[in-house]
C-alpha positions in Angstrom: 111.0 116.4 86.6 110.6 113.3 84.6 114.4 112.6 84.9 114.1 113.0 88.7 111.2 110.5 88.8 113.3 108.0 86.8 116.2 108.2 89.2 113.9 107.9 92.3 112.4 104.8 90.8 115.8 103.4 90.1 116.9 104.2 93.7 114.0 102.2 95.1 114.6 98.6 95.9 117.2 96.7 97.7 120.9 97.4 97.5 123.3 94.9 96.1 124.4 94.2 99.7 120.8 93.4 100.7 120.4 91.1 97.7 123.7 89.4 98.4 122.7 88.9 102.1 119.4 87.4 101.1 121.1 85.1 98.6 123.8 84.1 101.2 121.1 83.3 103.8 119.2 81.1 101.3 122.4 79.4 100.3 123.3 78.7 104.0 119.8 77.4 104.6 120.1 74.9 101.7 123.6 73.8 102.9 122.3 73.3 106.4 119.4 71.3 105.1 121.8 69.0 103.1 124.0 68.6 106.2 121.0 67.6 108.3 119.9 65.0 105.7 123.4 63.6 105.6 123.6 63.4 109.4 120.1 61.8 109.6 121.1 59.1 107.1 124.3 58.4 109.1 122.1 58.0 112.2 119.8 55.5 110.4 122.8 53.5 109.1 124.4 53.3 112.5 121.2 52.4 114.2 120.8 49.4 111.9 123.8 47.7 113.5 123.1 47.5 117.2 126.6 47.2 118.7 127.4 49.6 121.6 129.8 51.6 119.4 127.2 51.9 116.7 124.5 52.9 119.3 126.8 55.7 120.5 127.5 56.7 116.9 123.8 56.6 116.2 123.1 58.8 119.2 125.8 61.3 118.2 124.6 61.3 114.6 121.0 61.8 115.8 122.1 64.8 117.9 124.0 66.2 115.0 121.0 65.8 112.8 118.8 67.5 115.3 121.3 70.4 115.6 121.6 70.7 111.8 117.8 70.7 111.4 117.6 73.5 114.0 120.3 75.4 112.2 118.5 75.0 108.9 115.3 76.2 110.4 117.1 79.3 111.7 118.7 80.0 108.3 115.4 79.5 106.5 113.7 81.9 109.0 116.5 84.4 108.3 116.1 84.1 104.6 112.3 84.5 104.8 112.8 87.6 107.0 115.2 89.1 104.4 112.8 88.2 101.6 110.0 89.9 103.5 112.1 93.0 104.0 113.0 93.0 100.4 109.3 92.8 99.4 108.5 95.7 101.7 111.3 97.8 100.2 110.0 97.1 96.7 106.6 98.3 97.7 107.9 101.8 98.6 
């Protein structure tokens, strides 16, 4: 009986795949955040030189930054959801 209890305790918790998925989502969120910061700094740099080409580049960089920020938010939400699922599995 004690041996069965030990194995059931060991079987509880997330699988290696679940842990890997949560880690991958967190990593993707961090990468998306870094890309958003890079795009934002490019937009600021282009906006400082008000030529028409730079204005277009600034507008494109701003859109890219907005897209990357949105992507980062989605990845962070996904990572938080996986972490919540992991916590719920650990409770059982």
